[in-house]
MIROZA-261120 format. One line per 3 residues: number of its first residue (from 0); their letters; for each residue y, x, z of N, C-alpha, C, CB. Coordinates in steps of 0.1 Angstrom, whole numbers, padded with zeros to 4 digits, always signed. Each point is the difference from the previous one (the first is absolute). Glycine has a CB too. Layout:
BEGIN
NUM) A) Y:X:Z:Y:X:Z:Y:X:Z:Y:X:Z  ...
//
This chain:
BEGIN
0) MLP) +0025:-0317:-0308:+0002:+0006:-0003:+0017:+0003:-0016:-0030:-0001:+0018  +0039:+0002:-0019:+0004:+0009:-0012:+0001:+0012:-0004:+0006:-0014:+0002  -0007:+0013:-0008:+0002:+0016:-0010:+0015:+0005:+0000:-0020:-0006:-0019
3) PVE) +0022:+0014:+0023:+0016:+0010:+0006:+0011:+0002:-0013:-0015:+0018:+0019  +0006:-0022:-0030:+0014:+0001:-0012:-0009:-0007:-0014:+0017:+0029:+0009  -0013:-0036:-0012:-0001:-0007:-0010:+0006:+0001:-0017:-0002:-0010:+0022
6) PAC) -0011:+0010:-0031:-0009:-0007:+0001:-0003:+0016:+0007:-0005:-0026:-0020  -0012:+0023:+0022:-0007:+0010:+0004:-0012:+0007:+0000:+0013:-0008:+0007  -0019:+0019:-0018:-0010:+0005:+0001:+0002:+0017:+0006:-0009:-0020:-0021
9) VSS) -0006:+0023:+0018:-0004:+0012:+0010:-0002:+0008:-0013:-0014:-0010:+0024  +0024:+0020:-0025:+0000:+0012:-0009:-0006:+0011:+0001:+0016:-0008:-0001  -0020:+0009:+0019:-0009:+0015:+0002:-0006:-0010:+0016:+0019:+0032:-0015
12) PFG) -0032:-0031:+0013:-0006:-0010:+0010:-0007:+0009:+0014:-0008:-0018:-0024  +0008:+0016:+0035:-0006:+0001:+0012:-0013:+0010:-0004:+0010:-0025:+0011  -0008:+0037:-0001:-0016:+0009:-0006:+0001:+0016:-0005:-0009:-0025:-0010
15) PRI) -0002:+0030:+0010:+0003:+0010:+0000:+0009:-0001:-0019:-0023:+0011:+0025  +0025:+0001:-0026:+0009:-0002:-0014:+0002:+0019:-0002:+0018:-0030:+0005  -0016:+0033:-0020:+0004:+0014:-0004:+0006:+0001:-0011:-0016:+0008:+0010
18) LPN) +0027:-0001:-0005:+0010:-0004:-0006:+0005:+0019:-0008:+0007:-0030:+0021  -0010:+0027:-0031:+0003:+0018:-0008:+0011:+0007:+0001:-0011:-0006:-0015  +0014:+0017:+0016:+0012:+0005:+0006:+0007:-0009:+0008:+0001:+0013:-0017
21) RPL) -0001:-0025:+0029:+0005:+0000:+0014:-0003:+0000:+0016:+0008:-0008:-0017  -0012:+0022:+0015:-0008:+0001:+0013:+0007:-0008:+0013:-0009:+0026:-0010  +0020:-0024:+0009:+0011:-0011:+0016:-0009:-0009:+0001:+0029:-0001:-0003
24) AGT) -0029:-0008:-0007:-0007:-0012:+0001:-0010:-0003:+0006:+0007:+0000:-0015  -0016:+0010:+0023:-0008:-0001:-0001:-0015:-0006:-0007:+0019:+0006:+0011  -0032:-0010:-0001:-0008:-0002:-0010:-0013:-0013:+0003:+0006:+0027:-0005
27) FHN) +0004:-0033:+0016:-0001:-0016:+0006:+0014:-0007:-0002:-0019:+0006:+0020  +0019:-0016:-0024:+0014:-0012:+0001:-0007:-0008:+0011:+0012:-0003:-0027  -0001:+0003:+0036:-0005:-0010:+0011:+0007:-0017:-0002:-0003:+0025:+0019
30) GID) +0013:-0025:-0031:+0002:-0010:-0002:-0003:-0004:-0016:+0014:+0003:+0021  -0003:-0012:-0027:+0002:+0001:-0016:+0014:+0001:+0002:-0020:-0016:-0013  +0023:+0020:+0002:+0012:+0003:-0009:+0001:-0015:-0011:-0004:+0032:+0002
33) LPA) +0016:-0035:+0002:+0005:-0017:-0010:+0014:+0002:-0007:-0009:-0018:+0020  +0006:+0016:-0036:+0010:+0011:-0008:+0007:-0016:+0001:-0012:+0028:-0021  +0029:-0019:+0019:+0007:-0011:+0007:+0012:+0008:-0005:-0015:-0013:+0023
36) PIG) +0030:+0004:-0033:+0012:+0011:-0002:+0007:+0002:+0012:+0003:-0006:-0022  +0000:+0022:+0025:+0011:+0000:+0004:+0009:-0014:+0008:-0004:+0018:-0021  +0005:-0018:+0032:+0014:-0014:+0006:-0007:-0009:+0004:+0019:+0001:-0017
39) SPV) -0032:-0007:+0012:-0007:-0009:+0005:-0007:-0003:+0011:+0003:+0003:-0016  +0007:-0016:+0019:-0006:-0003:+0013:-0015:+0000:+0004:+0019:-0011:+0000  -0020:+0020:+0014:-0011:-0004:+0006:-0001:-0010:+0009:-0003:+0018:-0004
42) LAV) -0011:-0023:+0009:-0003:-0014:+0008:-0002:+0010:+0012:-0012:-0022:-0016  +0008:+0012:+0029:-0007:+0003:+0007:-0012:-0008:-0002:+0017:+0008:+0014  -0029:-0001:-0013:-0014:-0009:-0003:+0003:-0015:+0006:-0019:+0023:+0003
45) AAG) +0016:-0019:+0013:+0002:-0013:+0007:+0007:+0002:+0013:-0021:-0008:-0010  +0024:-0002:+0019:+0009:+0002:+0009:-0008:+0013:+0007:+0012:-0026:+0002  -0004:+0033:+0006:-0004:+0012:+0010:+0017:+0003:+0008:-0026:+0014:-0017
48) TVI) +0020:-0001:+0022:+0013:+0008:+0009:+0000:+0015:-0009:-0005:-0012:+0031  +0018:+0014:-0035:+0004:+0016:-0004:-0004:+0009:+0012:+0020:-0007:-0016  -0032:+0011:+0016:+0000:+0016:+0005:+0009:+0008:+0000:-0015:-0002:-0005
51) RVQ) +0016:+0008:-0003:+0014:+0011:-0007:+0002:+0000:-0011:-0002:+0013:+0013  +0016:-0009:-0018:+0005:+0004:-0017:+0001:+0015:+0005:+0018:-0024:-0014  -0024:+0030:+0002:-0001:+0014:+0003:+0000:+0009:-0013:-0012:-0006:+0022
54) RRG) +0017:+0020:-0022:-0004:+0008:-0013:-0008:+0005:+0003:+0014:+0004:-0009  -0026:+0000:+0003:-0010:+0008:+0002:-0006:+0007:-0010:-0003:-0014:+0016  +0001:+0022:-0016:-0013:+0009:-0008:+0000:-0004:-0020:-0019:-0003:+0029
57) VGG) +0005:+0003:-0027:-0003:-0006:-0019:+0009:-0017:+0001:-0033:+0013:-0006  +0034:-0018:+0016:+0002:-0017:-0001:+0012:+0001:-0002:-0016:-0011:+0014  +0025:+0018:-0011:+0013:-0004:+0000:+0006:-0008:+0009:-0004:+0004:-0019
60) LEV) +0013:-0015:+0017:+0009:-0008:+0002:-0012:-0006:+0005:+0021:+0000:-0015  -0025:-0006:+0033:-0014:-0010:-0005:+0007:-0011:+0011:-0028:+0018:-0007  +0022:-0027:+0005:+0001:-0013:+0011:-0016:-0001:+0009:+0021:-0016:-0019
63) LIQ) -0021:+0013:+0030:-0015:-0002:+0010:+0009:-0009:+0003:-0017:+0021:+0010  +0002:-0034:-0011:+0001:-0014:+0007:-0011:-0002:+0009:+0013:-0009:-0019  -0013:+0004:+0027:-0013:-0007:+0007:+0000:-0014:+0000:-0002:+0018:+0015
66) HDG) -0009:-0021:-0024:-0006:-0007:-0008:-0009:-0008:+0012:+0002:+0017:-0024  -0008:-0030:+0023:-0009:-0007:+0010:-0014:+0002:-0010:+0020:-0021:+0013  -0024:+0037:-0005:-0013:-0001:+0001:-0001:+0016:-0012:-0006:-0034:+0008
69) FIG) +0020:+0041:-0011:+0001:+0010:-0009:+0013:+0005:+0001:-0016:-0010:-0015  +0017:+0026:+0012:+0012:+0004:-0001:+0003:+0000:-0016:-0002:+0014:+0023  +0012:-0020:-0030:+0000:+0007:-0014:+0012:+0011:+0002:-0008:-0023:-0015
72) IYS) +0003:+0031:+0005:+0013:+0010:-0003:+0002:+0001:-0020:-0008:+0020:+0029  +0019:-0022:-0027:+0014:-0006:-0006:+0006:+0017:-0008:+0008:-0026:+0025  -0010:+0032:-0037:+0003:+0012:-0005:+0008:+0008:-0012:-0019:-0005:+0012
75) HLG) +0023:+0015:-0010:+0006:+0001:-0010:+0015:-0009:-0005:-0024:+0007:+0000  +0030:-0015:+0015:+0011:-0005:-0003:+0012:+0006:-0002:-0010:-0013:+0009  +0017:-0001:-0017:+0021:+0013:-0002:+0002:-0006:+0005:+0012:+0010:-0017
78) LIA) -0010:-0023:+0023:+0014:-0004:+0011:-0007:-0003:+0009:+0021:-0009:-0011  -0019:+0005:+0021:-0007:-0014:+0011:+0017:-0008:-0001:-0025:+0014:+0026  +0013:-0028:-0022:+0013:-0014:+0002:+0002:+0004:+0011:-0006:-0021:-0012
81) PVL) +0023:+0011:+0007:+0006:+0000:+0011:-0003:-0003:+0018:+0011:-0003:-0024  -0018:-0004:+0021:-0009:-0007:+0013:-0008:+0006:+0010:-0002:-0014:-0015  -0005:+0024:+0011:-0003:+0014:+0003:+0010:+0012:+0002:-0016:-0010:-0012
84) AEG) +0018:+0014:+0002:+0010:+0003:+0004:+0015:+0001:+0012:-0017:-0003:-0017  +0020:-0008:+0021:+0008:-0010:+0012:-0011:-0001:+0012:+0016:-0017:-0019  -0033:+0025:+0020:-0009:+0002:+0011:-0001:-0018:+0001:+0008:+0028:+0015
87) REE) -0011:-0035:-0027:-0009:-0015:+0007:-0015:+0008:+0002:+0013:-0026:-0016  -0021:+0022:+0022:-0013:+0003:+0002:-0009:-0009:-0012:+0005:+0006:+0028  -0003:-0017:-0018:-0013:-0013:-0009:+0004:-0005:-0011:-0008:-0010:+0018
90) IYG) +0000:+0012:-0025:+0006:-0004:-0014:-0019:-0016:-0002:+0021:+0040:-0014  -0015:-0043:+0002:-0011:-0015:-0006:-0003:+0012:-0010:+0011:-0032:+0000  -0027:+0021:-0006:-0001:+0002:-0009:+0006:-0007:-0018:-0016:+0007:+0021
93) GER) +0018:+0006:-0030:+0009:+0001:-0010:+0014:+0003:+0004:-0015:-0014:-0012  +0020:+0019:+0023:+0009:+0001:+0003:+0005:+0020:-0008:-0006:-0024:+0023  +0017:+0020:-0030:+0002:+0011:-0004:+0001:+0014:+0008:+0007:-0017:-0014
96) IAT) -0012:+0024:+0017:+0003:+0012:+0008:+0008:+0013:-0008:-0021:-0008:+0013  +0017:+0008:-0026:+0006:+0016:-0007:-0002:-0003:-0014:-0008:+0019:+0018  +0009:-0010:-0027:+0002:+0006:-0014:-0011:+0009:-0004:+0024:-0001:+0003
99) VGR) -0028:-0001:-0014:-0007:+0009:-0008:+0010:+0009:-0003:-0016:-0014:-0010  +0006:+0029:+0016:+0008:+0017:-0003:-0009:+0008:-0004:+0015:+0001:+0018  -0009:+0012:-0018:-0010:+0011:-0004:-0001:+0012:+0007:+0003:-0007:-0019
102) TGL) +0003:-0001:+0034:+0005:+0011:+0006:-0020:+0005:+0007:+0035:-0011:+0007  -0032:+0025:-0003:-0016:+0003:+0003:-0008:+0009:-0012:-0001:-0024:+0014  -0009:+0027:-0014:-0012:+0006:-0010:-0003:-0016:-0006:-0012:+0025:+0016
105) SYG) +0017:-0029:-0028:-0003:-0004:-0010:+0002:-0001:-0016:-0001:-0004:+0019  -0006:-0001:-0026:-0003:+0005:-0012:+0002:-0011:-0012:-0016:+0017:+0013  +0024:-0028:-0007:+0003:-0009:-0004:+0005:-0013:+0007:-0011:+0013:-0012
108) RHL) +0019:-0020:+0006:+0006:-0012:+0006:-0009:-0014:+0004:+0020:+0011:-0015  -0017:-0004:+0030:-0019:-0010:+0012:+0006:-0002:+0006:-0023:+0007:+0004  +0018:-0021:+0003:+0002:-0001:+0015:-0019:+0005:+0005:+0025:-0026:+0000
111) YFG) -0025:+0034:+0009:-0011:+0004:+0010:-0001:-0008:+0006:+0001:+0018:+0002  -0014:-0026:+0006:+0000:-0009:+0008:-0016:+0009:+0009:+0016:-0026:-0019  -0018:+0022:+0029:-0015:+0005:+0008:+0007:-0014:+0010:-0010:+0038:-0002
114) MIV) -0004:-0038:+0004:-0007:-0009:+0013:-0006:+0015:+0014:-0013:-0026:-0023  +0018:+0016:+0033:-0011:+0010:+0007:-0010:-0009:+0010:+0018:+0022:+0000  -0028:-0022:+0004:-0006:-0012:+0005:-0009:+0007:+0012:-0001:-0016:-0024
117) NGR) +0006:+0012:+0034:-0008:+0008:+0014:-0001:+0011:-0003:-0013:-0015:+0007  +0023:+0026:-0010:+0002:+0012:-0004:-0002:+0010:-0009:-0001:-0006:+0014  -0007:-0002:-0021:-0008:+0002:-0015:+0014:-0003:-0014:-0030:-0012:+0013
120) SVD) +0030:+0020:-0023:+0002:-0007:-0012:-0008:-0010:-0003:+0008:+0016:-0007  -0004:-0023:-0003:-0006:-0014:-0006:+0006:-0005:-0014:-0004:-0006:+0024  -0007:+0007:-0034:+0005:-0007:-0012:+0009:-0010:-0001:-0018:+0005:-0004
123) PAP) +0029:-0007:-0001:+0011:-0009:+0007:-0002:-0008:-0016:+0022:+0016:+0022  -0023:-0016:-0029:-0006:-0010:-0012:-0005:-0011:-0001:-0003:+0014:-0004  -0009:-0015:+0010:-0005:-0014:-0003:+0004:-0007:+0013:-0021:+0005:-0016
126) YIK) +0031:+0001:+0022:+0010:-0010:+0016:+0011:-0002:-0010:-0003:+0014:+0029  +0005:-0009:-0037:+0017:-0006:-0004:-0004:-0005:-0017:+0021:+0022:+0019  -0038:-0023:-0018:-0002:-0004:-0015:+0012:+0006:-0015:-0009:-0024:+0018
129) VVP) +0004:+0036:-0013:+0005:+0008:-0016:-0012:+0004:-0007:+0021:+0010:+0009  -0022:-0001:-0022:-0006:+0004:-0005:+0005:+0009:-0013:-0012:-0018:+0013  +0005:+0023:-0013:+0003:+0012:-0010:+0011:-0003:-0014:-0027:+0008:+0007
132) CGP) +0033:+0000:-0005:+0012:+0001:-0013:-0007:+0000:-0019:+0017:+0019:+0023  -0014:-0024:-0027:-0005:+0000:-0018:+0004:+0015:-0003:+0006:-0027:-0011  -0008:+0033:+0003:-0001:+0013:-0005:+0017:+0004:-0004:-0029:-0005:-0011
135) RVA) +0038:-0009:+0011:+0019:+0003:-0004:+0003:+0000:+0013:+0008:-0014:-0024  -0009:+0005:+0032:+0005:+0000:+0011:-0002:+0015:+0008:-0002:-0027:-0001  -0010:+0032:-0001:-0004:+0006:+0011:+0004:+0016:-0009:-0023:-0020:+0016
138) ASG) +0028:+0021:-0027:+0003:+0007:-0006:+0019:+0001:+0001:-0028:-0003:-0014  +0034:-0007:+0013:+0016:+0004:+0000:-0003:-0001:+0019:+0017:-0015:-0030  -0022:+0014:+0040:-0004:-0003:+0007:+0004:+0013:+0018:-0016:-0016:-0027
141) DRR) +0002:+0015:+0029:-0005:+0019:-0001:-0002:+0004:-0005:-0006:+0004:+0008  +0011:+0011:-0008:-0001:+0007:-0014:-0012:+0009:+0005:+0027:+0000:-0011  -0035:+0000:+0021:-0010:+0003:+0006:-0013:-0002:-0009:+0013:-0003:+0020
144) IRP) -0011:-0013:-0025:-0017:-0008:-0003:-0001:+0007:-0018:+0001:-0034:+0019  +0010:+0038:-0027:+0002:+0003:-0011:+0008:+0011:-0001:-0005:-0020:-0007  +0003:+0033:-0002:+0008:+0006:-0003:+0012:-0005:-0011:-0020:+0014:+0009
147) TRL) +0031:-0012:-0001:+0008:-0005:-0013:+0012:+0016:+0004:-0004:-0037:-0003  +0016:+0031:-0005:+0016:+0011:+0005:+0007:-0010:+0014:+0009:+0010:-0031  -0008:-0002:+0036:+0006:+0000:+0015:+0015:-0004:-0001:-0017:+0020:+0008
150) FAQ) +0023:-0013:-0018:+0016:+0002:+0001:+0003:+0001:-0012:+0003:+0010:+0019  +0011:-0019:-0023:+0003:-0006:-0011:+0011:+0008:-0008:-0007:-0020:+0013  +0010:+0027:-0021:+0008:+0008:-0008:+0012:-0003:+0003:-0014:+0003:-0017
153) H) +0020:+0002:+0022:+0017:+0007:-0001:+0009:-0005:-0013:-0010:+0024:+0010
//
């Protein structure tokens, strides 16, 4: 499988978490956050069939894809790729499906990627072979990792 953004590293891992002053983010992260600039291409990690494109809750604009053996969840998207917007359902691995955005509940510019196997969320990091971000990337990517200034001066 391919990482859905390049370069890819994990700024917020799968599993339990405590985010002070961020109760809406929840206490368990069912996927991973991959920091990327707004507008970066989001690629399908493998071939599959689009289940649906939706705008829902904390995930914002999302694409759900049935891949072989799992459902991929791509969230906080900016724009959907024209091929999906036009209704095409079959996609190939590495195909552009969207762009990175900041929709839903997002504390930094990143793609949320989740995997559901047999009805349960699993850690996608080992499957797409991504490792934790270094301190510099995490600080500039997902702002939940380190307290940093969230807004630029105007």
